[in-house]
C-alpha positions as CSV (number, residue, x, y, z in Angstrom):
1,M,17.4,16.9,-21.7
2,N,16.4,13.6,-20.1
3,A,17.5,10.5,-21.9
4,Y,15.0,7.7,-21.9
5,E,16.0,4.1,-22.7
6,H,13.0,2.4,-24.2
7,I,13.1,-1.3,-23.2
8,K,11.9,-4.0,-25.5
9,L,9.3,-5.8,-23.6
10,R,10.6,-9.2,-22.5
11,S,7.5,-10.4,-20.9
12,P,6.7,-14.1,-21.3
13,L,3.4,-13.0,-22.7
14,R,4.9,-10.7,-25.4
15,N,4.0,-12.6,-28.6
16,A,1.9,-15.7,-27.9
17,P,0.3,-15.6,-24.5
18,P,0.4,-19.2,-23.1
19,Y,-3.0,-18.8,-21.5
20,D,-6.5,-18.0,-22.6
21,W,-7.3,-15.2,-20.2
22,E,-11.0,-15.4,-20.9
23,D,-10.9,-18.9,-19.7
24,L,-8.8,-18.3,-16.6
25,V,-10.4,-15.1,-15.5
26,R,-14.2,-15.5,-15.6
27,E,-16.9,-13.4,-14.1
28,D,-17.4,-15.6,-11.0
29,R,-14.0,-17.2,-10.6
30,V,-10.3,-17.2,-11.4
31,H,-8.0,-20.1,-12.0
32,R,-5.4,-21.3,-9.5
33,L,-2.6,-20.8,-12.0
34,L,-2.8,-17.0,-11.5
35,Y,-1.4,-17.6,-8.0
36,T,1.0,-20.5,-8.6
37,E,2.5,-20.1,-12.1
38,Q,6.0,-18.6,-12.3
39,T,5.3,-17.4,-15.9
40,V,2.3,-15.4,-14.7
41,F,4.3,-13.9,-11.8
42,D,7.2,-12.9,-14.1
43,A,4.8,-11.2,-16.5
44,E,3.2,-9.3,-13.6
45,M,6.5,-7.8,-12.7
46,T,6.4,-6.0,-16.1
47,H,2.7,-5.6,-16.9
48,I,1.5,-4.7,-13.4
49,F,4.5,-3.6,-11.3
50,A,6.0,-1.6,-14.2
51,G,3.0,-1.0,-16.4
52,T,0.9,1.0,-13.8
53,W,1.5,3.3,-10.9
54,V,3.0,1.6,-7.8
55,Y,3.3,3.1,-4.3
56,L,6.9,3.6,-3.3
57,A,7.2,5.7,-0.2
58,H,5.8,8.7,1.7
59,E,7.2,12.2,1.6
60,S,7.3,12.4,5.4
61,Q,10.0,9.7,5.2
62,I,12.3,12.0,3.1
63,P,11.3,15.5,4.3
64,E,14.7,17.2,3.8
65,P,17.0,17.6,0.8
66,N,19.2,14.6,0.4
67,D,17.0,12.4,2.6
68,Y,16.5,8.9,1.1
69,V,14.7,5.6,1.9
70,T,15.1,2.2,0.1
71,A,12.0,0.8,-1.6
72,K,10.8,-1.6,-4.2
73,L,9.0,-1.5,-7.6
74,G,8.0,-5.2,-7.9
75,L,11.3,-7.0,-7.6
76,R,13.3,-3.9,-8.5
77,S,15.3,-2.4,-5.6
78,L,15.1,1.4,-5.5
79,I,16.5,4.4,-3.6
80,V,13.7,7.0,-3.2
81,V,15.5,10.3,-2.7
82,R,14.8,14.0,-2.4
83,D,17.9,15.4,-4.1
84,D,19.8,18.5,-3.2
85,A,17.3,20.6,-5.2
86,G,14.3,19.0,-3.6
87,K,13.3,16.9,-6.6
88,L,11.8,13.4,-5.9
89,R,13.7,10.6,-7.6
90,A,13.5,6.8,-7.6
91,L,17.0,5.5,-8.5
92,Y,17.7,1.9,-9.2
93,N,19.6,0.6,-6.2
94,R,22.1,-1.1,-8.5
95,C,25.6,-0.1,-9.4
96,T,26.0,0.3,-13.1
97,H,29.4,-1.4,-13.0
98,R,28.8,-4.9,-11.9
99,G,25.2,-4.7,-10.6
100,T,25.6,-5.0,-6.8
101,T,23.2,-3.3,-4.4
102,L,24.5,0.2,-4.1
103,C,22.9,1.4,-0.9
104,R,22.6,-1.2,1.9
105,V,21.1,1.2,4.5
106,D,17.3,1.5,4.9
107,R,17.3,5.3,5.2
108,G,19.5,8.3,5.7
109,N,20.7,11.6,4.3
110,S,23.4,11.8,1.7
111,R,24.3,13.8,-1.4
112,S,26.0,10.7,-2.9
113,F,26.3,6.9,-2.8
114,E,29.4,4.9,-3.0
115,C,29.4,1.3,-4.2
116,P,30.6,-1.0,-1.5
117,Y,32.1,-3.4,-4.1
118,H,34.5,-1.3,-6.2
119,G,34.0,2.2,-4.9
120,W,32.1,3.8,-7.9
121,H,30.7,7.1,-6.6
122,F,27.3,8.4,-7.7
123,L,25.5,11.7,-6.9
124,N,21.9,11.4,-5.6
125,T,20.8,12.7,-9.0
126,G,22.0,9.4,-10.4
127,K,25.1,10.9,-12.2
128,L,28.4,9.0,-11.9
129,R,30.8,11.3,-10.1
130,G,33.9,9.2,-10.4
131,V,35.6,5.8,-10.1
132,P,38.8,4.8,-8.3
133,W,42.0,4.8,-10.3
134,A,40.2,6.1,-13.4
135,D,43.3,5.9,-15.5
136,G,42.7,2.1,-15.7
137,Y,39.9,2.9,-18.2
138,A,40.5,3.9,-21.8
139,E,37.5,6.3,-21.6
140,K,36.4,8.9,-19.1
141,L,33.5,7.0,-17.6
142,A,31.9,10.0,-15.8
143,D,31.3,11.7,-19.2
144,D,29.2,8.8,-20.6
145,P,25.5,8.8,-19.4
146,K,25.2,5.0,-19.8
147,Y,27.1,4.7,-16.6
148,N,24.7,6.9,-14.6
149,L,22.2,5.2,-12.4
150,A,19.0,4.1,-14.0
151,Q,15.9,5.8,-12.7
152,V,12.2,5.3,-12.7
153,P,11.2,7.8,-15.4
154,R,7.9,8.9,-13.9
155,V,7.7,9.7,-10.2
156,E,4.7,11.7,-8.8
157,S,3.2,12.4,-5.4
158,Y,-0.4,12.7,-4.3
159,R,-0.8,14.4,-0.9
160,G,2.5,12.9,0.3
161,F,2.1,9.4,-1.2
162,I,4.9,8.8,-3.8
163,F,4.2,6.6,-6.7
164,G,6.3,5.6,-9.7
165,T,5.8,3.8,-13.1
166,L,8.1,2.7,-15.9
167,N,5.3,3.1,-18.4
168,L,5.7,6.3,-20.3
169,D,2.1,5.9,-21.7
170,A,0.4,5.6,-18.4
171,A,-2.2,8.2,-17.5
172,S,-1.2,10.9,-15.0
173,L,-1.2,9.8,-11.3
174,A,-4.2,12.0,-10.6
175,D,-6.2,10.4,-13.4
176,H,-5.0,7.0,-12.4
177,L,-6.2,7.4,-8.8
178,G,-9.5,8.9,-10.0
179,P,-12.4,8.5,-7.5
180,I,-10.1,6.8,-4.9
181,K,-8.7,10.3,-4.2
182,R,-11.9,11.1,-2.2
183,P,-11.5,8.6,0.6
184,I,-7.7,9.3,0.6
185,D,-8.5,13.0,1.1
186,E,-11.0,12.1,3.9
187,W,-8.5,9.8,5.6
188,L,-5.9,12.7,5.7
189,D,-8.2,15.6,6.3
190,R,-9.4,14.4,9.7
191,N,-5.9,15.0,11.0
192,P,-4.5,18.5,11.8
193,G,-3.3,20.2,8.6
194,G,-4.5,17.2,6.6
195,K,-1.3,15.3,7.0
196,V,0.4,12.4,8.7
197,V,4.0,11.4,9.4
198,V,5.0,7.8,8.7
199,C,6.6,6.0,11.7
200,E,8.4,2.6,11.9
201,A,6.7,-0.6,10.7
202,N,5.6,-4.0,11.7
203,R,7.2,-6.2,9.0
204,L,5.6,-9.5,8.3
205,R,6.1,-12.1,5.5
206,F,3.8,-14.9,4.4
207,K,4.3,-17.9,2.1
208,G,1.7,-17.0,-0.5
209,N,1.1,-14.9,-3.7
210,W,0.8,-11.2,-3.4
211,K,-2.7,-11.1,-4.8
212,L,-4.0,-13.1,-1.8
213,A,-3.4,-10.0,0.3
214,Y,-5.1,-7.7,-2.2
215,D,-8.0,-10.2,-2.5
216,N,-8.4,-9.8,1.3
217,S,-8.0,-6.1,1.5
218,G,-11.7,-5.3,0.8
219,D,-13.1,-8.6,2.1
220,G,-15.8,-8.1,4.8
221,Y,-17.0,-11.8,4.6
222,H,-14.1,-13.3,6.6
223,V,-14.0,-10.9,9.6
224,I,-16.3,-12.6,12.1
225,F,-14.8,-16.0,11.4
226,S,-11.1,-15.3,10.9
227,H,-10.7,-12.7,13.6
228,R,-12.9,-14.3,16.3
229,S,-10.1,-14.2,18.9
230,L,-9.3,-10.6,18.2
231,L,-13.0,-9.6,18.6
232,E,-13.2,-11.5,21.8
233,T,-10.1,-9.8,23.1
234,E,-11.3,-6.3,22.2
235,N,-14.6,-6.9,23.9
236,R,-13.5,-8.9,26.9
237,F,-14.7,-6.3,29.5
238,K,-18.4,-6.7,29.9
239,D,-19.0,-3.3,31.6
240,Q,-18.0,-1.3,28.5
241,G,-20.6,1.0,27.1
242,A,-20.0,0.3,23.4
243,A,-19.0,-2.7,21.3
244,K,-15.4,-2.4,20.5
245,G,-13.3,-2.9,17.3
246,M,-15.0,-4.7,14.5
247,A,-17.9,-5.9,16.6
248,F,-20.4,-4.4,14.2
249,Y,-19.7,-7.4,11.9
250,R,-21.6,-9.6,14.4
251,R,-24.9,-7.9,13.6
252,S,-25.9,-9.3,10.2
253,P,-23.3,-7.4,8.3
254,D,-25.2,-7.6,5.0
255,E,-27.9,-5.4,6.6
256,Q,-25.5,-2.9,8.1
257,P,-25.0,0.5,6.4
258,M,-21.3,-0.2,5.8
259,Y,-20.4,-1.0,2.2
260,V,-17.7,-1.8,-0.4
261,Q,-17.2,0.4,-3.4
262,Y,-15.1,-0.3,-6.5
263,M,-13.4,3.0,-7.6
264,G,-11.9,2.0,-11.0
265,N,-8.4,1.1,-12.2
266,G,-8.2,-1.7,-9.7
267,H,-8.8,0.5,-6.6
268,H,-11.6,-0.2,-4.0
269,F,-12.8,1.1,-0.7
270,K,-14.5,-0.6,2.2
271,D,-16.2,2.0,4.4
272,K,-17.3,0.9,7.9
273,R,-17.8,4.4,9.2
274,P,-21.6,4.3,8.8
275,A,-21.7,1.8,11.6
276,L,-20.3,4.4,14.1
277,E,-22.2,6.8,16.3
278,K,-22.4,10.1,14.5
279,R,-20.9,12.3,17.3
280,P,-17.5,13.6,18.5
281,G,-15.9,10.7,20.4
282,G,-17.8,8.1,18.4
283,L,-14.6,6.8,16.8
284,W,-12.7,6.6,20.1
285,A,-15.7,4.9,21.7
286,I,-15.0,1.7,19.8
287,E,-11.3,1.5,20.6
288,S,-10.5,-1.5,22.8
289,L,-8.9,-0.8,26.2
290,H,-5.1,-0.3,26.5
291,P,-3.1,0.0,29.7
292,G,-3.1,3.6,30.9
293,M,-5.5,5.0,28.3
294,E,-8.2,5.8,30.9
295,H,-5.8,8.2,32.7
296,V,-5.2,10.1,29.5
297,E,-8.9,10.2,28.8
298,D,-9.6,11.6,32.2
299,K,-6.9,14.2,31.9
300,L,-8.1,15.4,28.5
301,R,-11.7,15.6,29.5
302,S,-10.9,17.5,32.6
303,R,-8.8,20.0,30.7
304,F,-10.8,20.4,27.4
305,G,-14.4,19.4,28.4
306,A,-16.5,18.5,25.4
307,R,-13.7,19.2,23.0
308,A,-11.8,16.3,24.4
309,E,-13.9,13.8,22.4
310,S,-12.7,15.2,19.1
311,I,-9.1,15.2,20.3
312,L,-9.4,11.6,21.4
313,D,-10.9,10.7,18.0
314,L,-7.5,11.7,16.5
315,A,-6.0,8.6,18.2
316,G,-8.8,6.3,17.0
317,S,-8.4,3.9,14.2
318,E,-10.4,5.0,11.2
319,P,-12.6,2.1,10.2
320,V,-11.9,2.1,6.4
321,N,-9.9,0.0,4.0
322,I,-8.7,2.3,1.1
323,N,-7.0,0.0,-1.4
324,V,-4.9,1.4,-4.2
325,F,-4.0,-1.3,-6.8
326,P,-1.6,-3.1,-6.8
327,N,0.2,-2.6,-3.4
328,L,-1.1,0.0,-1.1
329,S,-3.8,-0.1,1.6
330,L,-4.8,2.6,4.1
331,L,-6.6,1.1,7.1
332,G,-7.1,2.3,10.6
333,N,-4.2,4.7,11.0
334,H,-1.8,2.4,9.1
335,I,-0.2,2.5,5.7
336,Q,0.1,-1.1,4.6
337,V,2.4,-2.0,1.6
338,F,2.4,-5.4,-0.2
339,Q,5.7,-6.3,-1.7
340,P,6.1,-9.5,-3.8
341,I,9.1,-11.6,-3.1
342,S,8.4,-14.6,-5.4
343,V,5.3,-16.3,-6.8
344,S,4.7,-17.8,-3.4
345,E,6.1,-15.3,-0.9
346,T,5.1,-11.7,0.0
347,D,6.1,-9.0,2.5
348,A,3.2,-7.3,4.2
349,I,4.5,-4.1,5.9
350,W,2.4,-2.1,8.3
351,Y,3.7,1.5,8.8
352,G,2.3,3.4,11.7
353,T,1.5,7.1,11.5
354,K,1.5,10.0,13.8
355,I,0.0,13.5,13.7
356,E,1.6,17.0,14.0
357,D,0.3,20.0,15.8
358,V,0.2,22.0,12.7
359,D,-1.5,25.1,14.0
360,G,-0.4,24.9,17.7
361,S,-3.9,24.2,18.9
362,L,-3.0,21.0,20.8
363,G,0.3,21.8,22.5
364,A,3.3,19.6,22.9
365,E,2.0,17.6,25.9
366,V,-1.4,16.8,24.3
367,L,0.3,15.9,21.0
368,R,2.6,13.5,22.8
369,E,-0.3,11.9,24.6
370,I,-2.4,11.5,21.5
371,N,0.5,10.1,19.5
372,T,1.2,7.7,22.3
373,L,-2.4,6.5,22.3
374,R,-2.2,6.3,18.6
375,M,0.8,4.1,18.7
376,R,-0.9,1.7,21.2
377,T,-4.0,1.5,18.9
378,Q,-1.7,0.7,16.0
379,E,-0.1,-2.2,17.9
380,G,-3.4,-4.2,17.9
381,F,-4.3,-5.4,14.4
382,P,-0.8,-6.2,13.0
383,N,0.0,-8.3,16.1
384,L,-3.4,-9.8,16.8
385,G,-5.3,-9.7,13.5
386,E,-2.9,-9.8,10.6
387,P,-1.5,-13.3,11.7
388,D,-5.1,-14.6,11.2
389,D,-5.0,-13.3,7.6
390,L,-1.5,-14.6,6.9
391,A,-2.5,-18.0,8.1
392,N,-5.4,-17.9,5.7
393,F,-3.2,-16.8,2.8
394,E,-0.7,-19.6,3.5
395,G,-3.5,-22.1,3.7
396,I,-4.9,-20.9,0.4
397,Q,-1.4,-21.3,-1.2
398,R,-1.1,-24.8,0.1
399,G,-4.7,-25.6,-1.1
400,M,-3.8,-24.5,-4.6
401,A,-1.3,-27.3,-4.8
402,C,-4.4,-29.6,-5.3
403,L,-3.9,-29.5,-9.0
404,E,-7.3,-31.0,-10.0
405,D,-9.4,-28.6,-7.9
406,E,-8.8,-25.6,-10.1
407,W,-10.9,-22.6,-9.2
408,I,-11.0,-19.7,-6.8
409,Y,-14.6,-18.4,-6.5
410,M,-15.5,-14.7,-6.1
411,H,-19.2,-14.7,-6.8
412,R,-20.7,-13.5,-3.5
413,G,-23.4,-10.9,-4.4
414,L,-23.4,-11.7,-8.1
415,G,-26.7,-12.1,-9.8
416,I,-28.9,-10.9,-6.9
417,P,-31.2,-8.2,-8.2
418,G,-30.9,-4.8,-6.5
419,R,-27.9,-5.8,-4.4
420,I,-25.1,-4.0,-6.4
421,H,-25.4,-0.5,-7.7
422,V,-23.5,1.5,-10.4
423,L,-23.3,5.1,-9.3
424,E,-23.4,8.2,-11.5
425,D,-19.6,8.5,-11.3
426,G,-19.2,5.0,-12.6
427,T,-18.1,3.5,-9.3
428,I,-19.8,0.3,-8.1
429,K,-21.3,-0.2,-4.6
430,G,-22.5,-3.1,-2.7
431,P,-22.7,-4.7,0.8
432,A,-19.4,-4.9,2.7
433,T,-19.4,-8.8,2.5
434,D,-19.7,-8.9,-1.3
435,E,-16.8,-9.9,-3.6
436,L,-17.6,-7.3,-6.3
437,F,-14.3,-5.5,-5.6
438,M,-12.4,-8.7,-6.4
439,R,-14.3,-9.4,-9.6
440,E,-13.7,-5.8,-10.8
441,Y,-10.1,-5.5,-9.9
442,Y,-9.4,-8.7,-11.8
443,R,-10.9,-7.0,-14.9
444,E,-8.2,-4.4,-14.5
445,W,-5.5,-7.0,-13.9
446,K,-6.5,-8.8,-17.1
447,R,-6.5,-5.5,-19.0
448,L,-3.0,-4.7,-17.9
449,M,-1.7,-8.2,-18.5
450,T,-2.9,-8.1,-22.1
451,A,-1.7,-4.5,-22.8
452,E,1.7,-3.5,-24.1
453,P,3.2,-0.9,-21.8
454,N,5.8,1.6,-23.1
455,I,8.5,0.6,-20.6
456,A,11.5,2.8,-20.2
457,I,14.2,3.8,-17.7
458,L,15.7,7.2,-17.4
459,R,19.4,8.1,-17.3
460,E,20.1,11.8,-16.9
461,P,23.0,13.0,-19.0
């Protein structure tokens, strides 16, 4: 039987919240303190990053028994492992003896982990296997579960995406995801076998609060201004037959069929696919030019004829932003993860993905060429677009040092009749430039920050 250790909530907001949330989180704005105050950040590590489901890793990173990757749950260092029996676990990456980091390698395959400090040895189930010179202890440590590694008590996967929570009272992962499952399914199902494999990452860090990245994840208002140089680079060849990249933002974006949709529980979805041509090859048509891509195009069209357009679409960057609160975003062909470091520092990690020839219909050569093209398309935004965003985030963080100018506004689209629609499933839809997603996710943020999650860790006997 599993042994849960229920943790008495030590949040700074436990008894007497130092803030009036109704005053600091208003319908049209939020207070700068939510981004700058250490007490708020500390409370988020319990109420948000322990109180709800948080993305940890992808199953393709640990496909075989005993595979592992290191990950984070807020500030908690974890080892996400598929143990010898195939069970997914999220072990605290902390030796139970003196607390040092147990595993210092990003990924690997191992049935056990040895502490580099004093040599305590743990199985990948979390159980303490043994300690050096055990006769120096009056008790047999391996028989006492309190020395086994702490684990995240609830770890679940949805279509390869692994999430964890410390809150025993949280809804199931499927219920938590709710309507955001639909765009996740669509994002996956366009690939052979409905799956992707996670590749290596572009790792960036910015000097700003983690919520600045989430505020931006559904923001269509900034694109034409912040990413001007990227748009000019993507569209620098005048003889192209189609506008490339995000050029559709240049044409009165409020009047375009693209939209933003709030999906509940903090999740939201920006869909730019309605701006594409509805035909095979319509996605590939907006990809900016990359060295050598024209030779692959010619080869595939010569070999497959009309079918080549659908094959090339597999390399195209899907124009969606699928945002799963608090730390996951699927955009293009990327899996982006936001990891808080401190109240004013955040990692933004962009994992590339590749496809597999699940049914053998592509062949090894074509698969290699498509994944090569896919890799090149994935080089673009993290290197040429994300720095624009990070500069904005850092600028906002600096701006919030102006103590007397207190508010961050998020009221675009608010109060305009007929602009925002509540759909039958309870989701909320509006133009892609509106800030409705930010207003709604802050409602969920406030709900979690005022709740009392049933926090626990697991130590298996």
